[in-house]
Structure formats: structure tokens, C-alpha cells
N, C-alpha and C positions, 0 to 999 in steps of 0.2 A: 360728956355728951354735948352735942351741938344744941344751942338754944333753938326752940321752936320758932320758925320764921313767922313773922306777924303778917297776917292777912288783912288788907284794908276792908275786906267784906265783913270781917268779924264784928266790928263795931256797928255796921249797918244791920247785920242780922240780929244782934242783941237788941238794938233800938226797935226794930220791927217787931220782934218777939215781945218786947215789953208793951208796945202799943197795942198789939193784937190781944194780949192777955188782959189789958186794962178795959177793953170794950165790954159792955154789958151783954148778958145773954139775951138772945132774941126769943120772944115767946113763940110757941108753935101756932100755926094758923088754926082757927077754930074748927075748920072742916077736916083737919088731918086726923084727929082721933076717930071720928066715925068711919072714915075711909079705911084706916088701919084695922079697926074692929070688924068691918065688913069683909076685908080680905082674910082675916083670921077665921071668921065664921064660914066663909066659902071654902077655905082649905079643910076645915073640920068637917064640913058636910060632903066632901068628895067621897065617892065610893072606895071601898078598901083597896081595890086593885089599882087605883090611881095614886095611892099614898106610897110612902117608902116601904120597903120590904119588911122592915123591923116591926112595923105596926100591923102587918097582915095578920089574919087569924092563924093559929098554930097549924090547922089542917092545911091551909094554903101554903104556908112556908114549907111544911113537910112534903107536900105534893110537888112544889116547885124545886125543892132540893132534890127529890127523887128523880124528877124529869131531867134536871141538869146533869145528875150523876149518870143516868142511863145514856143520855146523849154522848157525854164524854167517854164513857165506857165503850159505847158502840164505835165511836171514832178511833179509840185506842185499839180495839179489836181489829177494826178494818185496816188500820195502818200496820199492825203487827202481822197480819195475814194477807196483805196486799200481794206479796210475792206468790202465794199459792193460788190466788184468784187470777193474777195477771197471766199465768201460764196456761190457763184453761179455756180462754175464749176471746171474744172480740174486745172486751174491756181491757184485757192484758195487751192486746195489740195497739189499742189507742193509747194506753199508758206508756208503752214503749216508744211510740211516736212523740208523745209529749215530753217524756224524760230523756230523749236522745241528747239534747244539749247539755243536761246535767251529767249524763254519763261521760260525755267528752271532757267536761270540767273535772269530773272525778278522776278520770284516767290521767289527766294532766297533773292533778294534785298528787296522785300516787307516784308519778314519775318525778316530781319535785322532791317528794319525801324520800324516795330511794336515792336520788342524787345527793341530797343532804346527808343521808346515812353514809354513803360512800365517802363524801368529803370529810365527814366527822371521823371516820376510821383511818382514812389515808393521810390526813394532814395532822401534824403533831400538835401537842397541847400548847407549846410556846407560840405557835402561829395563831391559834385561837385566842390566847391571852393578848397577844399583840393587836389583833383585829378588834377585840373588845376594848382595849385601852385606846385605840385610835377612834373608835366610835364614841367613847365617853369624852375624849378630848374635843372631837368635832361638835358634840352636843354642848359642851361647856362654852366653846367658842361661839356657837350660835346664840346661846342664851346671853352671853356677855355682850356681843355685838347688838343684839336686839334691845337689851337694856340701855346701852349707850345711845343708840339711835333714838329710842323712845325719850330718853332724858334730853337729848338735843332738840328733838321735835317739840316736846312739851314745855321747853324752857320758855318762861315769859320774859 
């Protein structure tokens, strides 16, 4: 293996570390402890709904969990049955207007998938292996050139 290159900053960092560790600890200001205790006391006196969910009363945790479950269930139900509602009234017409760009993208995606299926079945396995090997080689060349350029640019 190659020896580790010596860095002139290593000695400086070691000396600085030694100097900083040799400094005595500074005492805390006398006003710090009362302020910290006051903040802790203020946090402890906050109402339960302003504290973290874990320290809420059990009934409040259960109620909030039930509420979140109900809301998520309602949203899931609404999304699963949106097609039934969309065809029955004005809400459906508005959703169709809003989702028109997505429908165009969906049909374009379907066309791409069907074209890929046709290509997959019509072109032989050797061609696909060759294309895969070419892509892997191009990737390796990009990584190699990027590494080379980075080493040239970062050389001191």
C-alpha cells in the first residue's frame, strides 16, 4: 500500500487540540441556573394540550387517535369511491376538468408502455443485451472521466 500522505495541517490541528484541551473549564454564570430552572418550570406548567402527545392524558390520546383514524378512513373511502361520485353530478364535471391534464399524461404513458412492449417482443435478446452492455460501458466511462477530472481539479 502507499504510505499516507503527510498533511502540514495535521501538526497544526494537533497543537490546537492540545492547547484547547489544556484550557480550564469556565464556570457558568450565576444567573444561568435560575433561568434554566424557570424555563423548566414554565414548560411543566403548560396545559396538557400544549405538551407533546406522549404526555397527554390517555382519554385525549385515544380521542385524537380515533379522530385521525376517522379522517384518514374518510379520505380513503372518498378516494376509492371518487369514480362513482364523479359521474353523478357537478362535482364529477369539475373533477374531470381538473384531471384532464393528468388523463393526457396517463394516455401518453400507456402509449409508451405499449410501444415498449412491442419493442421488447419484436427485438431479439441479443440486441437487448448489447444495449445493456453499451449503457453499462457508457456509465463506467462517465464515472471514470468524472473521477479523473475531479482528481485533476482537486490536485494541490
